[in-house]
C-alpha positions as CSV (number, residue, x, y, z in Angstrom):
1,M,-9.7,17.6,-8.3
2,F,-11.8,14.7,-9.7
3,D,-15.5,14.7,-10.6
4,V,-17.4,12.3,-8.4
5,V,-17.7,9.2,-10.5
6,E,-18.9,5.8,-9.3
7,M,-16.0,3.4,-9.6
8,P,-16.8,0.3,-11.8
9,E,-17.2,-3.0,-10.1
10,D,-15.1,-5.0,-12.6
11,K,-11.5,-4.9,-11.4
12,A,-9.8,-4.3,-14.8
13,S,-11.8,-1.1,-15.4
14,F,-11.3,-0.1,-11.7
15,Y,-7.5,-0.3,-12.0
16,R,-7.4,1.6,-15.3
17,I,-9.3,4.5,-13.7
18,L,-7.2,4.2,-10.5
19,M,-4.0,4.4,-12.6
20,A,-5.3,7.5,-14.5
21,R,-6.2,9.2,-11.2
22,A,-2.9,8.3,-9.6
23,K,-1.0,9.7,-12.7
24,A,-3.0,12.9,-12.5
25,L,-2.4,13.3,-8.8
26,T,1.3,12.8,-9.0
27,E,2.2,14.2,-12.3
28,G,4.6,17.1,-12.0
29,E,4.7,16.9,-8.1
30,T,8.2,16.3,-6.8
31,D,7.4,16.0,-3.1
32,T,7.5,12.4,-2.2
33,L,5.5,12.8,1.0
34,A,2.7,14.6,-0.8
35,N,2.5,11.9,-3.5
36,L,2.4,9.1,-0.9
37,A,-0.3,10.9,1.1
38,N,-2.5,11.5,-2.0
39,V,-2.2,8.0,-3.2
40,A,-3.0,6.6,0.2
41,S,-6.2,8.7,0.2
42,L,-7.0,7.7,-3.4
43,L,-6.8,4.0,-2.5
44,F,-8.8,4.4,0.8
45,T,-11.6,6.4,-0.8
46,T,-12.0,4.4,-4.0
47,M,-11.3,0.8,-3.1
48,A,-14.3,-1.2,-1.9
49,E,-14.1,-3.1,1.3
50,V,-10.9,-1.6,2.6
51,N,-10.3,-0.3,6.1
52,W,-6.7,0.9,5.9
53,A,-4.4,2.0,3.1
54,G,-1.0,3.5,3.4
55,F,2.8,3.3,3.4
56,Y,5.5,2.2,5.7
57,I,9.0,3.6,5.1
58,A,12.2,1.5,5.5
59,R,14.6,2.8,8.1
60,D,17.4,0.7,9.8
61,N,15.9,-2.8,9.1
62,Q,12.4,-1.7,10.2
63,L,9.4,-0.1,8.7
64,V,8.2,3.2,10.0
65,L,4.6,4.4,9.6
66,G,4.2,6.8,6.7
67,P,1.2,8.5,5.1
68,F,-2.0,6.5,5.5
69,M,-5.8,6.6,5.8
70,G,-7.7,4.5,8.4
71,N,-7.4,3.9,12.1
72,P,-4.2,4.6,14.0
73,A,-1.6,2.0,13.1
74,C,1.6,0.4,14.4
75,V,4.4,2.9,14.2
76,R,7.4,0.5,13.8
77,I,7.5,-3.0,12.3
78,P,10.8,-5.0,12.2
79,F,11.8,-6.6,8.9
80,G,10.5,-10.2,8.9
81,R,7.7,-9.6,11.4
82,G,4.0,-9.6,10.3
83,V,2.8,-9.3,6.7
84,C,4.6,-5.9,6.1
85,G,7.8,-7.1,7.6
86,S,7.7,-10.3,5.6
87,A,7.1,-8.4,2.4
88,A,10.1,-6.2,3.2
89,R,12.4,-9.1,4.1
90,E,11.5,-11.2,1.2
91,Q,11.1,-8.3,-1.3
92,T,7.9,-9.8,-2.7
93,T,4.3,-8.9,-2.6
94,Q,2.3,-10.7,0.2
95,V,-1.4,-11.5,-0.3
96,V,-2.9,-12.9,2.8
97,D,-6.5,-14.2,2.7
98,D,-6.8,-14.6,6.5
99,V,-4.4,-12.5,8.6
100,K,-5.3,-14.5,11.7
101,A,-3.7,-17.6,10.1
102,F,-0.5,-15.7,9.1
103,P,2.3,-16.6,11.5
104,G,3.4,-13.6,13.5
105,H,0.7,-11.3,12.2
106,I,0.6,-7.9,13.9
107,A,-2.9,-6.8,14.7
108,C,-2.9,-3.1,14.4
109,D,-6.6,-3.0,13.7
110,S,-8.7,-5.9,15.0
111,A,-11.2,-5.3,12.1
112,S,-8.6,-6.3,9.5
113,Q,-9.2,-9.8,8.1
114,S,-7.1,-9.8,4.9
115,E,-4.1,-7.8,3.6
116,I,-1.9,-7.1,0.6
117,V,1.5,-5.6,0.9
118,I,3.7,-4.5,-2.1
119,P,7.3,-3.6,-1.5
120,F,9.1,-0.8,-3.2
121,C,12.7,-1.8,-4.0
122,E,15.6,0.1,-5.4
123,E,19.0,-1.3,-6.2
124,G,18.1,-4.5,-4.3
125,E,17.0,-2.7,-1.2
126,V,13.5,-2.2,0.2
127,K,12.7,1.5,0.5
128,A,9.0,1.3,1.5
129,V,5.9,-0.9,1.4
130,L,2.3,-0.2,0.3
131,D,-0.1,-1.9,2.8
132,I,-3.8,-2.3,2.3
133,D,-6.2,-4.0,4.8
134,S,-9.7,-5.3,4.4
135,P,-12.4,-6.2,7.0
136,I,-13.3,-9.3,5.0
137,T,-11.3,-12.4,4.4
138,S,-10.0,-13.2,0.9
139,R,-10.5,-9.6,-0.3
140,F,-7.5,-9.5,-2.5
141,D,-6.8,-11.6,-5.6
142,E,-4.4,-11.9,-8.5
143,E,-6.1,-9.0,-10.3
144,D,-5.7,-6.8,-7.3
145,Q,-2.0,-7.8,-7.0
146,K,-1.4,-7.0,-10.7
147,G,-3.2,-3.7,-10.5
148,L,-1.6,-2.6,-7.3
149,E,1.9,-3.7,-8.4
150,A,1.4,-1.5,-11.6
151,L,0.4,1.4,-9.4
152,A,3.5,0.9,-7.2
153,E,5.6,0.8,-10.3
154,L,4.1,4.1,-11.5
155,L,4.6,5.7,-8.0
156,A,8.2,4.4,-7.6
157,A,9.1,6.2,-10.8
158,R,7.7,9.5,-9.4
159,I,9.1,9.5,-5.8
160,Q,12.5,10.0,-4.5
161,F,13.2,7.6,-1.6
162,D,16.0,9.8,-0.3
163,Q,13.4,12.5,0.6
164,L,12.0,10.0,3.1
165,R,15.2,9.9,5.3
166,Y,15.5,11.9,8.5
């Protein structure tokens, strides 16, 4: 679908290209699961120093594993527990420089050292979270947060959360 192009090292250019690719992958596609799977793959294969990228879907005050790329992961995370559960409970992006220092961190992959989690909210309710882990500390910064929140906004406009219910 895409020509093999080396992604730029400067983050502003990287996120411009990432957004263009995400738009191309999701444009016209109405299946939420397919869109989440493609975006998880896009993130995992293009972001430097990332060992896990994917989504958790909100169900009954917990997050359930959705489409992802990386090692097998925790299947269920209660709201308020770990980085993902904290993002869901607080409905705010969580950027953690050192997951070992995060109270209640859930170690799904012992290689993960830092993490960013962006919640998807609709009508004041968390519907899903985007979770990205890195094997190095302090991997994610404000520019990553800004770029990934913009990606989440694009994706939220193109997915239907009710398709993710049992």
